[in-house]
N, C-alpha and C positions, 0 to 999 in steps of 0.2 A: 495454617492460613484459611479463611471462609468457613471453618469448619469442615476439612476433608480431612478423608484418610490418606494414606499413605498413596495408594493406585491412584486416586483424584488429583492428588498433588502432582505426581509424577505427570500424569498427562496435562493438567495444566501449564506444567512449567516446560514439557516437552513441546508442547503448541508454540508457547510464547517464546521460547529461543529459536525455533524456526523462523517464526514470523520476524523475531529481531534480525535474523540473519540475510531473511529477504531485503528487511529494510537497509541494512549495511550495504549489501549490493548495489541497491538503486541509488542511495545516496552518495554512494561513492562516484557514480558514473555523474551525476549531477555537479558534485565538487570539480570533478576532473575535466568535464567537457569542454570547458573554454580554454584549457591548457594542452589539450589533446587534438583537439578539431584539427589543426593543421597537419597533425602527424597522419590522419588517415584519410582526411579530404582536405588536400592542400588547394588552397584558392586565393587569389590575389584580394577577394573581398571577404574579410573575416566573417562577415554576416552570412555569406553563403555556406563557408565551413562550418559555421555553429549551428545553421539549420540542417545540414546534412548530418551531423554530430546526434542531433537532436532526433531526426528521423531514426539514427541506428538506435536511440534511447527508446522511442517509441515500439519498435519492434517487438523487444522485450515485454512491453505493455499489452500490445494490441493481438499477440499470441496468446495470451494468458486466459482468453476464454476457452480457446482449443485446449488448452492443458487444463482447465477448468472441468469443460465436459467430459474430458477422456479420464484422468485421474476421479474425478467426480462419482463418473459412472462404476469405475473398478472399485471405489469405496463403497458405495452402496452393494455391489454385489460381493464383494471379499473382503470386507472389513476397513474401518477407517485407521488401524494400526499399520497393517500391511501398506497402503497407500502414502503414508507418513515416511515409512522407512525408505521408499523408493525416492520420494520426491526431495528429501534431504540430501541423500546422496548425488542426486541428479543436480541439483542447483547450486549444491555447494562445491562440484566438482566444475561446473561451469563458471562461478566466480573466481574461483582460484586460476584456471587456466586463461583468465584475461591478462593477466600478469606476465604471460609469455606470448602475447601477441605479437606479429611482426608488423612493421610500420610502413607506410608509402615508399620511401626511400629506399628499402631493402627487397620488397616484393611487388611494388606497384599496385595497380588494381586489385590483386589478390589479398593486400593487407584489409580493405574494407570489405570484402568479402568473407574473409574470416571473421572479421569483427560482427558483422550482422549476421552469420550462421551463430557464432558463439551466442549471440544475447536471444537469438531465436530459441536455442537450447535452453538457455536461463530462464527465458520467458513461459516456455512449456511446462517445464518441471513446477516452477514458483506457481504457476496457474492452479496445481492441483494442492498445494499446501494449505492455503489460506482455510479451505471449505474442509477439508478431513480435521486439521486441528481444532476450528471455531466447533464443528459439530460435536467432535469426540468430546471437547472440554464441556459444551452446553449441556449433551446427554448424559454427562457425568455430575450435573449441578442439580442441587433443588431449586425449584421454582422462584424461591426467595432470592438464591444467591445468584442468580442467571445474570441481573443488570450489573452487579458490581465485578462479576467475574469476566462477563463481556467486556466491561470496560478495561479491567485488568491485561485480558488478552489482546485486545487491538492496541494497547499501549507497548505491546511487544516491537511493532513497527517503530514506534519511537525510540524505543531502546535502541534499535539498530541504528538510526538516526543519530543519536546521540554517541554510540561507538564509532560511527563514522566520523563525526565530527571531532572527537577526541583523537583519533586516528591521523586526521587528517591534519590537525593542528601540529602533533608531534612532528611528522615526515614533512610537512612543509616548514617547519621552523627549522628542522634538521640539514635540510639541502638546499640550495639556492635555486632560484626559479628554472635556470637552465638545468640543473641536476635533477629537478623534479619533473621537468618535460622530458628528460631524457629516461629515467629509471625510477624516479620517486613513485610516481603511480600507481608502477607495477607491484611496488612492496605492496602498496595499500590492498590491491585484489589478493594478493596470495596470501595476506593477512585472514582474508575470509575463511579460510580453511579451519582456522581454531574454533571458532563458535559453531562451523558445522558439525565437527567431530564431537564438541562437548554436548551439542543437541543429539547427535545421533545415540551416545551412550546413555542420556537420559531416556530416550525412545526404546531403548532395550529394556527397560524396566517396566513399560508402560502394560496395561491392559487393554484388550478390547472394549469397546462399548457394550455395557450391559443392555441398553437399550435395542443396539443394532442386532445383539446375541438373542434376544426374546423373540424380536420380531422375524427373524430368520429361522428359529424353530419352530414358531408355531404356524407361519405363512410361508416362509420361502421367500426368496428375493426374485425380482424380475430379471430375465438373461440380459435385458438391455435396459436399465431404470431410465436413462436419458431421454428414451422415446416418451416416456409418460410427461416431460416437462414440456413437451412440445403439442401434447396431446388437447382436447377442447377442456379436459376439467381441470387443466393446471396453467395454461398458456397464458391466459388472463392476469392469474394472481404472478406468474415469475415475469411479465413486461411491467406490472404495476410498483413491483419490488425493483426492478432493473431502472427504471426512472429515479428512484432515490439513491441508487449507486451510483448512477450516473453522474447525477447534480452533485454528491459528494466527492466523486474521483475529480471531477471537471474544478471544483472549487479548493481541493487540495493543492493539485497541479497546477494552478493559477498564484496561489498563494505560497505556502511552505515550501512544494515540491520546485517552482521557478524560483525562489527566493535567492539561492547561491548564484545562480546567472544574473540575476537582477540586480543586487547588490554590486556584483563586480564589475559588469558592464556597462550599467546605467545609473547606479548612484557611485561608483568608482572607490567603493571600500576596499581595502588590501585583502589576500588572501586568508593571513592570520588571522583578522579582525572578524571577516565572514564566517569563520568556524567558530570563534566565541559567540557570535551572535545568534547562529546555528544551534548551538548547546543551548543556549537560554531559550530559545523557540521550540525546541523539542522536547527539553525538559518539562516545559509548559505544556506541550501536547500529551506527552505521557500521564499528567496529573489530571490535564484537563477531560480526557478520554474515560479516567478511570471514574472521575466525579460526574462527568455526564451519562456512563454506563450505571453508576448508582442512584443518579438522580430518575433515569427513566424507570428505575423500578418502584417507585414512588409514586410519579405522575404520569408514566407512559413513555413508550419508544416513540409516538407519533408527535406528543407534543415536546420532547425533546429536540426531535429533528428541529421541528419548526422554530423553537426558540433558538437556537444557533443559527438558523439560514435566515430568519429576520434581523438579526444583530448583525450579519454577515452584508445583510443588502444596506442597513443603515449606515454602517459605518466603512463601509468600502472605500467610498472617495474621499473621505477626511484622511483616514490612516494611510492609503495610498499616496494622496498629496502630501502630507507631513513626512511620510518615508523617505519620498524622493526627492523631498527639498532639504531634509537634514543633512548635517556636516559632523555632529556629535555622535561619536561611537555609540555613547551612554543613550541618547535620544533614539537612536536608530535602533539598538537593541529592546529598548521599551516599547516602541511602536511594532516592532516584531513580536513580541510575547503578547501582546493585545491582539494582533491580527491573529496569531494562531489561536489564540482562546477561541475567538468566534468562528473561525474558518475551517478548523479541525477536530476542535472537541467532539463535534456531533457524529464523530466515527464511533464515538463508545460504544452505545448501542446496539450496533450493527451486527455481529456474532450472533447476539439472543436474537434479536429479530429476523434475521433470517432463517434461523433453525427452528423458531416458533412458526414461522409463515409455512412451512414444508412438512409432509408426512415422512417418516423414518424411511421409508421404501424409496424415496426419492430424496431425501436432505440433502445427504453429500452432491449429490449430481445438482440439485438446486441452487442450493448455496453457493458452490464452487464457480457456477455459473454466470448466476445473477450478481455476484460479487465482482469477479474478474470481466464478465460482460460489459459492467459499469464504463470499463477503459475502453471501450470501442470508440466512445466520444470524448471520455474524459482525459486520454492519454494525450489528446492532440492539444490541450490546452495551452501548455507551454509556446509548441510551434505558431498558434493562432496570435498568440500574444507579441511575440517577435515580429511576425511579419505584419500586424497591426502597429508596432511601433516604428517599423523601417518606411511605412507608409506616411505616416503623421508623428513623425519624432516630436512635435509641439505640444502632445497632449498625452504623453506617455502614463503618468499617473492617473489620468481619465479613463483611458484605456485598459489600464491593468485592472481599474475598479470596473470596469463595465464588464470584463472577464470574469470576475467574481460573482457579480450579481448573476450571469447565466447562469451558473453551477447552483446558487443559491435559491433562484427561482424553479428550477429544476428540482429540486428537493421538496419544495412545497407543493408543487404540482404532485409530486409523488404522495405525499402525504394524503392528498385528498383522495386517493384511488385505493388506499390501504387501510384495514381493519385496524385496530389495537389489538398487540399479541401479548402484552404481560403477564396475562394469566393464563396462557395457554399451557396443555398438559402434553409434554414432548411424547410419552406413550402412549396415551390414548388420544391421539390427536385428531380435530374435527373430520379432518381428510383423510385419516387412514382407513384402510379396507384391507 
């Protein structure tokens, strides 16, 4: 595949599966939030419980920049492969442990405390997962293959979404609503150990990045590479990149990431139908990201970002309005698919773009932190949407569209402050020294 040798293929699939597991965990949380919110944050007002549950969800997202900085620094200093072995073990354990959480009726305030602590651990390890895997994969690719491989790699998250949707469909159809609330959701998180173990075995066969090894042999590595990101030579580049990742995260978590909750609480779609809709939507995302990555190899990374951001702005209002007012499942599914194409496909070129934007000596640190750092703003999108809906429930579809447009505008602004990177040589990077 992509003309890679055995070692390069192992690197790509090892990274892909790890990213799939991360998607699996995060999407499971989105699927079960409405069902379990009262178990950990009991309240007479369902919206209050839901907001509290989303806050716990956001914890796992906003801690990711810290994990990205820590493990990115480790990856630049000690190697990409070593970092990936640590991160997959860490967040696989955190996902599996979610299935054993005590609830409020059992231990009171300790229940949400343990939940938040466990999400903190998951987010910390997951923060380092994406950067190390994407950098190792991009450093293994030829310049001509970086775009398609970037789209394929980023689609791993969508694979995790599909896996979660299928698992959710099976479990929710097997157990009644009361059984699902009691123990069905636990089975979902416990099952996350399976892809984690599979990914770990793949990574045992991986080789370290030759680009990183050559750089280390010729020049050595900095004692603390992360410091260089915030230095005078790289800070402006880092902030301009994070503008794009912030917009993409905000756009994603307002659209596809928020969709299970939006469909259940505001469109009143049944739980089993939601899973079917999300399977269709995330399959579209997987294909869309691969296509976007491939297209970016022909027209450039920035043009690709711009095309999808502009499409999101143009279609946000009509798609949100039609989706909110639809009652037919097939129609709802169709609108979600179209919405996914315009709001999520733009992620395809990101692994290539971030690796091309930074030199080898800080590539892991900068890519990890720039990607995860976008969550500092983007992670709040669902909570902002819920809060807006509670203030003005007469204009819910327009408020949803407004939230999407915010993310798309951030992406467009970011493209104005970044150069095209498609032809950058990762070995002889222009900022390498």
